C-alpha positions in Angstrom: -17.3 -28.4 12.6 -13.5 -29.4 12.4 -13.1 -26.7 9.7 -14.6 -23.9 11.8 -12.5 -24.9 14.9 -9.2 -24.9 12.8 -10.3 -21.3 11.4 -10.8 -20.1 14.8 -7.6 -21.6 16.1 -6.0 -19.8 13.4 -7.6 -16.4 14.2 -6.6 -16.6 17.5 -3.0 -17.2 16.8 -3.2 -14.5 14.5 -4.5 -12.2 17.0 -2.1 -13.1 19.5 0.8 -12.9 16.9 -0.4 -8.8 16.2 -0.7 -8.3 19.9 3.0 -9.3 20.3 4.1 -7.3 17.3 2.2 -4.3 18.5 3.5 -4.5 21.8 7.1 -5.0 20.8 7.2 -2.0 18.8 5.3 0.4 20.9 7.6 -0.3 23.7 10.8 -0.3 21.7 10.6 3.5 21.2 11.9 3.2 17.8 8.6 3.1 15.8 9.1 6.7 14.3 12.1 8.6 13.9 12.7 12.4 14.8 12.3 14.6 11.9 15.4 16.6 11.3 13.7 20.0 10.6 13.1 23.1 12.4 10.5 23.1 15.3 8.6 25.1 17.9 8.2 23.7 21.4 6.1 25.7 24.0 7.2 25.7 27.9 5.2 26.5 30.8 8.5 28.0 32.5 11.9 28.7 32.3 13.0 25.7 34.7 11.3 23.1 32.2 13.0 24.7 29.3 16.2 24.6 31.0 15.5 21.2 31.8 14.9 20.4 28.3 18.1 21.7 27.2 20.2 19.7 29.8 18.8 16.6 28.2 19.3 17.6 24.6 22.5 19.6 24.9 25.8 17.9 23.9 27.9 20.4 26.2 26.6 19.7 29.5 28.3 22.6 31.4 26.3 25.0 28.9 24.3 26.6 31.6 27.2 27.3 34.0 28.8 30.7 34.9 26.0 31.8 32.7 27.3 31.1 29.3 24.0 31.5 27.4 21.8 34.5 26.3 18.1 34.7 26.0 16.8 36.6 22.9 13.3 38.1 23.0 11.5 37.4 19.5 8.1 39.2 19.1 5.9 37.8 16.1 4.3 40.7 14.5 2.1 38.6 11.9 1.7 35.0 10.6 0.0 33.2 7.9 -0.7 29.7 7.9 0.4 27.7 4.9 -1.8 25.8 2.7 -2.8 22.1 3.4 -1.4 21.3 -0.2 1.9 22.6 0.7 2.1 20.8 4.1 1.2 17.6 2.3 3.8 18.1 -0.3 6.6 18.8 2.1 5.6 15.7 4.0 6.2 13.4 1.1 8.9 15.0 -0.7 11.0 15.2 2.8 11.2 11.4 3.4 14.9 11.5 2.9 15.4 13.8 5.6 12.5 12.1 8.4 15.1 9.7 9.8 18.3 11.2 8.6 20.7 8.8 6.4 18.8 5.5 7.7 16.9 5.1 4.2 15.8 1.7 5.6 13.4 2.8 8.4 12.2 5.7 6.3 11.2 3.2 3.8 9.4 0.5 6.0 7.9 2.8 9.0 5.1 5.5 8.7 3.2 8.0 10.7 -0.3 7.6 11.8 -2.7 8.7 9.3 -4.7 12.0 9.7 -8.0 12.8 8.2 -6.4 16.3 7.6 -5.0 14.6 4.4 -8.4 14.9 3.2 -8.4 18.5 3.2 -6.5 18.8 0.0 -9.2 19.2 -2.6 -7.6 17.1 -5.2 -5.1 14.3 -5.2 -1.9 15.2 -6.6 -1.9 12.3 -9.1 -5.6 13.5 -10.5 -5.8 13.4 -13.9 -7.7 16.8 -13.9 -4.5 18.6 -13.1 -2.5 19.2 -16.2 0.9 19.5 -14.0 2.3 17.0 -11.4 3.3 17.9 -7.5 6.3 20.0 -8.5 4.6 22.0 -11.2 5.6 20.3 -14.3 3.3 19.5 -17.3 2.6 15.8 -17.6 3.2 14.0 -21.1 6.4 15.3 -21.5 10.0 13.3 -21.5 11.1 15.1 -18.2 7.9 13.9 -16.4 8.2 10.0 -17.7 10.1 7.2 -16.2 9.3 4.4 -19.1 5.7 4.1 -19.2 5.2 5.8 -15.5 4.2 9.4 -15.0 6.6 11.1 -12.3 4.3 12.6 -9.7 7.0 13.2 -7.2 10.9 12.7 -8.4 12.4 9.6 -6.8 9.0 9.1 -4.4 5.9 8.5 -6.7 5.1 7.5 -9.8 1.6 6.5 -11.6 0.6 4.2 -14.4 -2.8 4.3 -16.2 -4.9 2.0 -18.1 -7.7 2.7 -20.6 -10.4 0.4 -19.3 -12.7 0.5 -16.3 -14.8 -2.4 -14.7 -17.8 -0.4 -15.5 -17.0 0.0 -19.1 -20.3 -0.8 -21.3 -18.1 -3.8 -23.1 -18.8 -5.8 -20.6 -21.9 -7.9 -19.6 -24.5 -6.7 -17.0 -24.3 -9.7 -15.0 -20.6 -8.9 -14.0 -20.4 -5.2 -14.9 -19.0 -3.0 -11.9 -18.7 -6.1 -9.7 -15.0 -7.3 -10.5 -12.9 -5.0 -8.3 -12.1 -8.0 -5.7 -11.4 -10.2 -8.9 -9.3 -7.5 -10.4 -7.2 -6.9 -7.3 -6.4 -10.5 -7.0 -5.6 -10.8 -10.9 -3.1 -7.8 -10.4 -1.4 -9.6 -7.9 -0.9 -12.4 -10.0 0.8 -10.1 -12.5 3.1 -8.8 -9.7 4.2 -11.9 -8.9 5.7 -12.6 -12.5 6.3 -9.1 -14.0 8.5 -6.2 -12.7 6.8 -3.4 -11.8 9.0 -1.2 -14.2 8.0 -3.0 -17.1 4.2 -2.6 -16.5 2.5 -1.1 -19.3 -1.3 0.5 -19.7 -2.1 -2.8 -22.0 -1.1 -4.9 -18.9 -3.5 -3.0 -16.8 -6.2 -3.5 -19.4 -5.5 -7.1 -19.4 -6.2 -7.2 -15.9 -9.6 -6.0 -16.1 -10.6 -8.1 -18.7 -9.0 -11.3 -16.9 -10.7 -10.1 -13.8 -14.0 -10.1 -15.5 -13.6 -13.7 -16.6 -12.4 -14.5 -13.0 -15.6 -13.2 -11.7 -17.5 -15.2 -14.2 -15.8 -18.5 -13.2 -16.4 -17.7 -9.5 -20.1 -16.8 -10.0 -20.5 -20.4 -11.6 -20.1 -22.0 -8.3 -22.5 -20.0 -6.2 -26.2 -21.1 -6.4 -27.9 -18.9 -4.2 -29.6 -16.1 -6.0 -29.4 -13.2 -3.3 -26.1 -12.8 -1.8 -23.3 -10.2 -1.2 -20.1 -11.2 -2.9 -16.9 -11.3 -1.0 -13.6 -12.6 -1.1 -14.5 -16.2 0.2 -16.9 -16.5 -2.8 -13.4 -16.3 -5.5 -12.5 -19.5 -7.1 -9.0 -20.7 -5.7 -7.8 -21.1 -9.5 -7.6 -18.0 -11.8 -6.1 -17.2 -15.1 -4.0 -14.3 -16.4 -3.9 -14.7 -20.1 -2.4 -18.1 -20.6 -0.7 -18.4 -17.0 -2.9 -20.3 -14.3 -2.4 -19.3 -10.8 -3.7 -21.0 -7.6 -4.8 -18.5 -4.9 -4.7 -18.3 -1.3 -6.5 -15.6 0.7 -6.5 -15.2 4.3 -7.4 -12.3 6.6 -4.3 -11.2 8.6 -5.1 -7.8 10.2 -7.8 -5.6 11.1 -8.6 -2.1 13.0 -10.1 1.1 12.6 -9.1 4.2 10.2 -8.0 7.3 12.1 -8.0 5.6 15.5 -5.4 6.4 18.6 -2.6 4.2 19.6 -3.7 1.7 21.9 -3.9 -2.3 22.5 -7.2 -2.8 21.7 -7.4 -1.9 17.7 -4.4 -1.1 15.2 -4.9 2.2 12.9 -4.0 1.9 9.1 -0.4 2.8 9.7 0.2 0.1 12.3 -1.6 -2.4 10.3 0.5 -1.6 7.0 3.9 -1.8 9.0 2.7 -5.1 10.7 1.2 -6.7 7.2 4.5 -5.8 5.1 6.9 -7.2 8.1 5.3 -10.3 7.3 3.5 -10.6 4.0 4.0 -9.4 0.4 0.8 -9.2 -1.4 -2.4 -8.3 0.1 -6.3 -6.7 -0.6 -7.4 -3.7 2.0 -11.3 -3.6 2.3 -12.5 -0.6 3.8 -16.2 0.7 3.6 -17.2 -1.2 0.2 -14.0 -0.3 -1.3 -11.1 -2.6 -2.0 -7.2 -2.0 -3.0 -4.5 -4.1 -4.2 -1.4 -3.6 -2.2 2.3 -5.3 -2.3 5.9 -4.8 -2.2 8.7 -6.0 -4.6 12.4 -6.1 -3.7 15.0 -4.0 -5.8 15.7 -0.6 -7.0 13.1 -0.9 -9.8 10.2 -2.4 -7.1 8.7 -0.7 -4.1 5.4 -0.5 -2.5 2.4 -0.3 -5.0 -1.2 0.3 -4.9 -3.6 -0.8 -7.4 -6.8 1.1 -7.8 -9.8 -0.2 -10.6 -12.7 1.4 -8.4 -12.4 5.0 -8.6 -14.2 6.9 -11.1 -15.5 10.6 -12.0 -13.8 13.4 -9.7 -11.6 14.1 -8.2 -9.5 11.6 -10.2 -10.8 11.7 -13.7 -13.2 14.1 -15.7 -17.2 13.4 -15.1 -18.3 9.9 -16.4 -14.7 8.5 -17.1 -12.3 6.0 -15.1 -9.7 3.3 -15.6 -7.5 1.5 -13.6 -4.2 2.7 -12.5 -1.4 1.9 -10.3 0.8 4.1 -8.0 4.3 3.1 -7.2 6.8 4.4 -4.3 9.7 3.6 -2.2 8.3 4.7 1.0 5.5 3.3 3.1 4.3 6.7 4.6 3.6 7.6 0.8 1.6 4.5 0.2 -0.3 5.2 3.5 -1.1 8.8 2.2 -2.1 7.5 -1.1 -4.5 4.7 0.3 -5.9 7.4 2.8 -6.4 9.9 0.2 -8.0 6.9 -2.5 -10.5 5.8 0.2 -11.7 9.1 0.8 -13.2 8.1 4.3 -14.2 11.3 6.2 -15.3 9.7 9.6 -13.3 8.3 12.0 -12.7 4.7 13.4 -14.2 3.2 10.2 -13.5 -0.6 10.3 -10.9 -2.0 7.5 -9.2 -5.5 7.0 -6.1 -6.7 5.5 -6.1 -9.8 3.8 -2.9 -11.6 2.5 -2.8 -13.0 -1.0 -0.7 -15.7 -2.1 -0.6 -16.6 -5.9 1.4 -19.6 -7.2 1.6 -20.6 -10.6 -0.3 -23.7 -11.2 0.9 -26.1 -13.8 -1.3 -28.5 -15.7 -1.2 -32.4 -15.4 0.8 -32.2 -18.9 3.3 -29.9 -17.8 3.9 -31.5 -14.3 4.2 -35.3 -16.3 6.7 -33.4 -18.9 8.7 -32.0 -15.7 8.8 -35.5 -13.7 9.9 -37.5 -16.8 12.5 -34.8 -17.4 13.4 -35.1 -13.9 13.4 -39.2 -14.2 15.4 -38.9 -17.7 18.1 -36.9 -15.9 18.4 -39.1 -12.9 18.7 -42.1 -15.1 21.4 -40.3 -17.2 23.4 -39.3 -14.4 23.4 -42.9 -13.1 24.6 -44.4 -16.2 27.3 -41.6 -16.2 28.3 -42.8 -12.6 28.2 -46.6 -13.6 30.6 -45.7 -16.6 
C-alpha cells in the first residue's frame, strides 16, 4: 500500500510539473520562432492590411503623404509543389527557421502533422539508391565515418545487420526483444560517443537485448501476460559491462493533438522531455523507439529503431536495427512520426525516462574502497612526516 501511495504521489507531482512547464511556454510566446522566408497573407480589407503594416514596419511614417504604391498582381496559373519537396525544404531549412539563434532551432520544434506521412517513402529508406539531396549512397561523399549522410549537416543514419526476428534467436524470445534492445541501446549511448558507433555495435545491442529479455523472463511466473517495461530486470549487461536501470514514465499525450491544457502532442512532449531528461523510450501503438540527446558537436539527438521491417524501409522480408542522428529536435520529431507511421489522430503515447548507471561488482567495489583507504593512509603518513 505504501508503494502504491508513493507511485500515486509521484505521478501527481509529475503531472503538476508538466502543467507548469506547458503553461510557462505557451504564455511566453517564445515557443516557436518566425520563419525568415517569403510568405502570403490574405486580408479581409485594405484597412486590416494597413494596420498590419503599421505594426510590422520599421518606418512608422510610411503611410503619410501617400508615400506608398499598390501593385496589382494577377496569377494566371499555379501548380502545387509535391509533398516530398515541401518536407525536404522544411528539414533543410532548419538553420534559417530561427535566424542566427542556433540554440532555439535545436531545442524547439513545431507541432507534428499527419501530412508528413503523405510522402510515400522515408528519406532514409534503404529502397532508395540516393539520399535526400540526390547523391548516390555507399560513396565517400555520402559517408561520415560509419554513418550515411541523409541530409548534409542535418541527418545521418547508421545500419546494422541483425533484426530481432532473425532465425538465430530462439522462438521464446524471437520478435519480442524490442523493449530490451531499446534499454541496451541507451546503455551503449551512455558510454560510447555517437560518432564512434558501428554496425557491429548495433548487432551487439540486439544480441545483448535478447539475453536481457531471457534474464527478465526468468523472474516472471505467469504464463499468460503482456510484457511491458515494468517486467524488465533492473540489471542488464552490455558485453562485459553491467548496468543498473531505472525506468519511469514522465510524460504522455496524444499524437497530432491540438495545443491545449489537457494533453500534450508529441512535439510538446519531446520539448518537455529533453528539457529535463537525457535518455528515454517512446511507446505508441505497440511500437517503441529509444531516443536521447548527447552534448557536443559529435553528439546530438538520436533515435534507435529495431522494430521496422519490410517496406517502406527495407525490401520485402528484410530488416535490421538502425539509428538516426540529428542536431535538430524538429528533424527528430519528423523521423519519429514517419517511423511510427500512425495514420489516425489522438493516438495515445507515453515517454519513459531511462537512467542507466554502471553497476560494479562487489570485487570491483572492494578494490576501489581498498585503494581509497590505502591512498588515505599514505596521505596521513606524508602529513605526519
